[in-house]
N, C-alpha and C positions, 0 to 999 in steps of 0.2 A: 440912479439909485434903484436897487432891487426891490421889487414889491414883496411884501410880507405875506400876502395871501392872494389866492386866485384859483380859477378852475383850470385843471390840466386834463388833457384827453390823450389816451393811448389805446390802441387796438379796439377802438369803438366804444370804450368805456371812459367815464370821466369822474373826477372827484374834486373837492375843494381842498386845497392845501393851505395850511396856516403854519407859518414859521416864526421862530423867535426873532428878536431884534438882531440886526446885522447877520443876515443869512449868508452862508458860504456858497450856496448855489442858487441860480435864478430858476424861475418856473420852467423855462425851456430846458434847462439842464435836468431838472427833476423829472420832466416828461420823458426825456431820453433814457433815464435810468429805470423806467417802468419795464416790467417783463410780463409775458403772457403765460398764464396757466394753460395746461393742456385742455382744460374745459372751455377756454376762450376768454375767461375773465382776465382783467388786468390786475397786476400786483404792483401797487404804487409804493413809493417811499413811505415808510411808517406802517405799512400793512403787515399783519402777522402772516407767516408762511409755514407750510407743512412740508416736510421732506418725505417723499415716497420712494420706495425701491421697486423697480420693475425691470427684471432682467431682459424682457422682450423689447424694451424701448430705451434708447439712448437719447434723452430729450433735453437735458439741461447741462449747462456748463457751470461747474462749481469750481471756482478758482481757475477759470479758463481751461479746465480739463473735462472733456465729455465723460460721462459715466452712466451706469444703469440706474440712475435716480433722476427725479425731477422735483422741482419745487411746485407746490400746489397752493391754491388759495383756500380761504375759509369756506367757500361754497362746496369744496370737494371733500371735506372731512366730516366725520360724524360726531366729533367731539373736540372741544377746545383743549382737551388734554393732549391732543396731537400737535399743538403748536410747537414748532421747533426753533422759532426765532422771529425776528422782525426784519423786514427788507429795509435797509438803511443805505445812505450814500457812503461810498468808499472814498478814501483820500485821492484815488486815481480818477474820480469822476464817474465811476461805474457803481452800480448797486452791489450790495453784499449782504449776507445774512449776519445779523448781530444776534448772538445767543441771548436767551432769556436768563436772568439770574435765577439760581436755584433758591427756593424758599424753604 
């Protein structure tokens, strides 16, 4: 049986994950879906992300295609207004950005 909560660690950072009943992914899979921000912080499933454009750096894969943008963590932004989405599990077992609903 898959645990519903536990500590996961990626890139030297850790968080406690809590999932709803009957989770689709185990804690090991959620750890594998974490990505690293350019500042070194980890972006875990459920964390807000900010999309940055930087033509001098090709640092992120969005949809498996490299581009002049990167996903950043909340430590790298000066405002929560910059949140572009939430890092969520994809059906393929990889992380993806889920858009925030417009209010």
